[in-house]
C-alpha positions in Angstrom: -2.5 28.5 0.8 -5.9 28.7 -1.0 -7.9 25.7 0.2 -10.7 26.4 -2.4 -8.4 25.6 -5.3 -8.1 22.0 -6.5 -5.3 20.0 -4.8 -2.6 19.6 -7.4 -1.6 15.9 -7.3 1.2 14.2 -9.2 2.0 10.5 -9.6 5.5 9.0 -9.4 5.6 5.7 -11.1 3.0 4.3 -13.5 2.7 0.5 -12.8 -0.5 -1.1 -11.6 -0.6 1.2 -8.5 0.1 4.4 -10.5 -2.6 3.5 -13.0 -5.0 2.9 -10.1 -4.2 6.3 -8.6 -4.9 7.8 -12.1 -8.3 6.2 -12.1 -9.1 7.2 -8.5 -8.3 10.8 -9.3 -11.3 10.9 -11.6 -13.7 10.3 -8.6 -12.3 13.3 -6.6 -13.3 16.6 -8.2 -11.5 18.6 -5.5 -8.2 17.3 -7.0 -6.3 17.9 -10.2 -3.8 15.5 -11.7 -1.0 17.8 -12.8 1.5 15.2 -13.9 2.6 11.6 -14.2 6.3 10.9 -13.7 7.8 7.8 -15.2 11.2 6.0 -15.6 10.0 4.9 -19.1 10.3 7.2 -22.1 7.4 9.6 -21.5 6.2 9.4 -25.0 5.5 5.7 -24.5 2.9 6.3 -21.7 -0.7 6.8 -22.6 -2.6 8.5 -19.8 -6.3 7.7 -19.2 -7.2 11.4 -19.8 -5.7 12.9 -23.0 -3.8 16.0 -22.1 -2.5 14.8 -18.7 1.2 15.8 -18.7 3.7 13.0 -18.6 7.3 13.7 -17.6 10.6 11.8 -17.1 11.2 10.9 -13.4 14.4 12.9 -13.3 12.5 16.2 -14.0 10.6 15.9 -10.6 13.0 18.0 -8.5 12.5 20.9 -10.8 8.7 20.8 -10.5 8.3 21.2 -6.7 6.4 24.5 -7.1 3.8 22.8 -9.4 2.7 20.0 -7.0 0.8 20.1 -3.7 1.0 16.3 -3.0 3.2 13.7 -4.8 1.9 10.1 -4.6 4.7 7.6 -4.7 3.7 4.4 -6.5 7.0 2.5 -6.5 7.7 -0.8 -4.8 8.6 -1.2 -1.1 11.6 -3.5 -1.6 13.8 -1.1 -3.7 12.0 2.0 -4.8 10.4 3.6 -1.7 13.4 3.2 0.6 15.3 5.6 -1.8 12.4 7.7 -3.1 10.6 8.3 0.2 13.4 10.3 2.0 14.6 11.9 -1.3 11.2 13.3 -2.3 10.1 14.1 1.3 12.7 16.9 1.2 11.0 18.5 -1.9 7.3 17.6 -1.8 4.4 16.6 0.5 4.1 12.9 -0.2 2.0 9.8 0.3 3.2 6.3 -0.1 2.2 2.7 0.5 5.4 1.3 2.0 4.3 -2.2 3.2 7.3 -4.0 4.7 5.9 -4.1 8.2 9.1 -5.0 10.0 10.9 -2.0 8.4 8.3 0.7 9.0 10.0 2.2 12.1 13.3 2.7 10.3 11.5 4.0 7.1 9.5 6.4 9.2 12.8 7.8 10.7 14.4 8.1 7.3 11.5 10.1 5.9 10.8 12.2 9.0 14.1 14.0 9.1 14.1 15.5 5.5 10.4 16.3 5.7 10.8 18.2 9.0 13.9 20.0 7.8 12.1 21.2 4.7 8.7 21.9 6.3 7.0 19.1 4.3 4.4 16.5 5.3 4.9 12.9 4.3 2.3 10.2 5.0 3.9 6.7 4.9 2.4 3.2 4.7 -1.1 4.0 3.6 -3.1 1.2 2.0 -5.2 -1.6 3.3 -2.5 -3.3 5.3 -0.6 -1.3 6.5 -3.4 1.3 6.5 -7.0 0.4 7.0 -6.2 -2.9 8.8 -3.8 -1.0 11.1 -6.6 1.4 12.2 -8.9 -1.5 12.9 -6.3 -3.3 14.9 -5.7 -0.3 17.1 -9.4 0.4 17.6 -10.1 -3.3 18.4 -7.2 -3.4 20.9 -8.3 -0.2 22.6 -12.0 -1.3 22.8 -11.2 -4.9 23.8 -8.0 -4.5 25.8 -8.3 -8.0 27.4 -8.7 -9.7 24.0 -6.6 -11.0 21.2 -6.2 -9.6 17.7 -5.7 -11.7 14.6 -5.0 -10.5 11.0 -5.5 -12.8 8.0 -4.6 -11.8 4.5 -6.0 -13.2 1.3 -6.9 -15.3 -0.5 -5.4 -13.0 -3.1 -2.5 -11.5 -5.1 0.0 -9.4 -3.2 1.4 -6.5 -5.2 4.5 -5.9 -3.0 5.5 -9.6 -2.8 4.9 -10.1 -6.5 7.1 -7.0 -7.2 9.8 -8.4 -4.9 9.9 -11.7 -6.9 10.0 -9.9 -10.2 13.1 -8.1 -9.0 15.1 -11.3 -8.6 17.7 -11.7 -11.4 16.5 -14.2 -14.0 12.8 -13.7 -13.4 10.8 -12.5 -16.4 7.5 -12.3 -14.7 5.8 -13.4 -11.5 2.8 -13.2 -9.2 2.5 -14.2 -5.5 -0.6 -15.2 -3.7 -1.1 -15.1 0.1 -3.3 -17.9 1.3 -4.9 -17.9 4.8 -5.1 -21.3 6.6 -8.9 -21.9 7.1 -8.4 -23.9 10.3 -6.4 -21.0 11.9 -9.1 -18.5 11.0 -11.8 -20.7 12.5 -9.7 -21.0 15.7 -9.4 -17.2 15.9 -13.2 -16.8 15.5 -14.3 -19.4 18.0 -13.1 -17.6 21.1 -10.3 -20.0 22.1 -7.7 -17.3 21.8 -5.1 -19.5 20.2 -1.4 -18.6 20.0 -0.7 -18.8 16.2 2.7 -18.7 14.7 3.3 -17.0 11.4 3.5 -20.3 9.5 0.2 -21.5 11.1 -1.8 -18.5 9.8 -0.7 -18.2 6.1 1.2 -19.8 3.3 2.5 -18.2 0.2 2.3 -19.4 -3.4 4.4 -18.0 -6.3 4.0 -18.4 -10.0 7.2 -17.5 -11.8 8.3 -17.1 -15.4 12.0 -17.5 -15.9 14.2 -15.8 -18.5 15.6 -18.0 -21.2 18.4 -20.2 -19.9 17.9 -19.5 -16.2 18.0 -22.5 -13.9 15.0 -22.7 -11.4 16.9 -23.8 -8.4 18.7 -20.6 -7.5 15.6 -18.5 -8.1 13.5 -20.8 -5.9 16.1 -20.5 -3.1 16.2 -16.7 -3.5 12.4 -16.6 -3.0 12.0 -18.9 -0.1 14.8 -17.3 1.9 13.9 -13.6 1.2 13.8 -11.8 4.6 10.6 -9.9 5.5 8.8 -11.5 2.5 9.0 -15.3 2.4 11.5 -16.7 4.9 8.9 -16.9 7.8 6.3 -18.7 5.7 5.8 -22.0 4.0 6.2 -21.0 0.4 5.4 -22.9 -2.8 7.1 -21.8 -6.0 5.6 -22.9 -9.4 7.5 -22.2 -12.6 5.2 -21.6 -15.5 5.2 -20.1 -19.1 4.6 -16.5 -20.0 1.4 -17.6 -21.7 0.1 -19.3 -18.5 1.0 -16.2 -16.5 -1.0 -14.0 -18.9 -3.9 -16.4 -19.1 -4.4 -17.5 -15.5 -3.0 -14.7 -13.3 -4.1 -11.4 -14.8 -6.7 -10.7 -12.1 -5.5 -8.8 -9.0 -8.1 -9.8 -6.4 -7.3 -9.7 -2.7 -8.8 -9.3 0.7 -8.4 -10.1 4.4 -9.7 -10.0 7.9 -9.0 -8.4 11.2 -10.6 -10.3 14.1 -10.7 -9.1 17.7 -11.9 -11.5 20.4 -12.3 -11.2 24.1 -12.0 -14.0 26.7 -14.1 -17.1 26.5 -16.2 -16.0 29.5 -17.5 -12.9 27.6 -17.9 -13.4 23.9 -17.3 -10.1 22.1 -16.0 -10.1 18.5 -15.0 -7.3 16.3 -14.4 -8.3 12.7 -13.4 -6.1 9.7 -13.0 -7.6 6.3 -12.2 -6.6 2.7 -13.0 -8.4 -0.5 -11.2 -6.7 -3.4 -11.6 -7.3 -7.2 -8.6 -5.0 -7.7 -5.9 -4.8 -5.0 -4.1 -1.9 -6.7 -7.2 0.1 -7.4 -8.3 -0.1 -3.8 -4.9 0.8 -2.5 -4.8 3.7 -4.9 -8.1 5.0 -3.6 -6.7 5.0 -0.1 -3.6 6.9 -1.2 -5.7 9.6 -2.9 -7.9 10.1 0.2 -4.7 10.5 2.3 -3.3 12.9 -0.2 -6.2 15.2 0.7 -5.4 14.8 4.3 -1.7 15.5 3.8 -2.6 18.7 1.9 -4.7 19.8 4.9 -2.1 18.8 7.5 0.5 20.8 5.7 -1.7 23.8 5.7 -1.9 23.4 9.5 2.0 23.3 9.7 2.0 19.6 10.6 5.4 18.8 9.2 7.4 15.5 9.2 6.5 11.9 8.6 3.0 10.7 9.6 1.2 7.4 9.6 -2.5 6.6 9.4 -2.6 6.7 13.3 -1.8 10.5 13.1 -4.6 11.5 10.8 -8.1 12.4 12.0 -10.6 10.5 9.8 -12.5 13.8 8.9 -9.4 15.0 7.0 -9.9 12.2 4.5 -13.3 13.4 3.4 -13.9 16.1 0.8 -16.7 17.3 3.1 -16.2 20.0 5.6 -16.3 19.4 9.4 -19.8 21.0 9.5 -21.1 18.8 6.7 -19.8 15.7 8.4 -21.4 16.6 11.8 -24.7 17.2 10.1 -24.7 14.0 8.0 -22.4 11.4 9.4 -22.9 11.4 13.2 
């Protein structure tokens, strides 16, 4: 493998996340976008850079020799559980699977075909899981006698919004994760509280119904959805398509990881993100990990990987020598 040639990257799926990956590629000159694969008619898609090839999703299996890393930009509820194992048999892949409770089973499903076909598949890269995961494990290693708290929001969740939009009868939707301020303050003040899921966050949905659809069954489908809403206090608001477009186009998000030791010795580690565009930041993480996956594959590191398995230096376009000279 010639590591001096641009890394040939392709995008599978062109929603908000896929468009974010397309934008992030423009900031990484060691990479080349060689294709966008879509379930829509390819002629309907207008790439950011004229001349970027656009293909139908079903042509992907025949293009394995053209792609060094395939970035999967589908949703975690329905797309990635099928696409992850399928494409890990054919490509080196990166995805942002974010259903935390199902990550172990998803890892196993991706690992077997990747290993069998000598491919490298990085799962669950993003900001949580992803960047927050790394900060949690660092905090717990450095402060092993402390407690770790994670708060998401206030902001729009891509995965949860997608899950609501997949409910029959829903024409459009967004979902916001709201941290409980009092719980955040208790986590910061050193009291090491035991906080239940419902005490830390609540969720708010804004939903547009298709014509003639009754709101009751849709509301019930949302608030009882396992791994997404069932463990949270959830408010569902039904609005018009005009209100959705006017009031909910921004995709801001953020969150905090807070590590705290005992009250006798006050030591706090806090990591936070404030994002104007949740999908654009997640896309930037995916692109950086695509570089790492390309390098891991060159080292014969096959199978499924998580962010815990990737040395940070592999994310950088700089060489190890350059990093030692300028970053230590």
